N, C-alpha and C positions, 0 to 999 in steps of 0.2 A: 680666619681670614692673617695672609702675614704682610709685608710691605712689597714681596715681586705683584706678589695679585693683586693688591690696590695700586701699585701702577700700573695692571694692564690695565682694570677698570675702565683708571682717570685717563689712562690710551683711547682707549675703543669708544668710552664713553665723549670725551671731548675733540672725536678728531687729530688728535696727538703723538708726540712719536714714545715713545718705553723712552729717551732720552729727557725727554718736555717733561714726561708729566713725572718722571724721577727729580725735577732740580726743581717742577714744582712743588712734590712733598715734601723736600728736603725743605722748601724757604718757608713752604708751612710752618713744619717742627721748631725752626730753631725760630723760628720768629715767635710763637707759644713760649717755649722754651725761654724765648729772649727777654721774653715779658712778661713771667713766671720768677724767673729767676730775680729782678728787680722790682720785684709784690707787686705788677698787676696781676687783670686778667684776662680774658680774650670769649669774647662773647659772641656768638655767631646767632642770632634772630632767629629763632626758633628750631635750630639745632641742639645748641646750650654751649654751656658756659665752662671754661677750661678754670680754674683757682685753684690758691697753697690756702693750706687749713691749717690747723695747728694744732697736735695733740701733746697736751699733759704728761708728765711720764704717770707713771705707776705703776702699782704691782701685778704679780702675775707669776705663773706654774706651767713649770715645762711638762706638757702633759704624757711624757716616758716616764722620769723622775719623779713629776708630783712634788718639789724644788723648788720654791716660792723664788720667783727673781724681776727684780726691780727693773721694768722696762724707759728707759731714755724718753723724753723730750725729742720730739722730731715734729717735722714740719712736711706736709703731702702734698704731694700731688694730687689734684679732685677734677673727678668728668660731671657734669650735675647737666639729666637730662633736659630740652626745652619742651614750650608749652607740643611743636607740632611733631617733634621722636616721638615723644611720649603718647601721644593720640596715638600716633602710627604702629605701635607696639602693642597697643591697650587693645589696637582692634583688630590685632596681628594674636593675641593672647591663645586662644585656639588651638592658631597651629600649631606656636613660642613655647610652648604651656613642655610637653611633652620631650620634645627637646635639652629644655632645664632643669627635668625630675633629675631629682640623685639617684644613682641607680643605687639597690637595698642590696648595701654586704648579704651572700648567703649564709 
């Protein structure tokens, strides 16, 4: 699902125009971004939490050349699913598993 698809769903399910849905989605993403940028986190009870995570620098390797490289430290945005979301996904596992399994290379 991309942004346009999400806007369509929001507009249809909430009975608002696509323009209003786009504005609402933009407001949401801007608020999350601003909060994370200021070091905070956004928690939507039952759905999940958007937060920042620090990753230390480490050594890695280039998979093509096998050469060792240094991976710099960085801050990354994360999403941690809430209890209700995870419970819903767990109950749908039978249907989701075939969609999520990696295709084997021949």
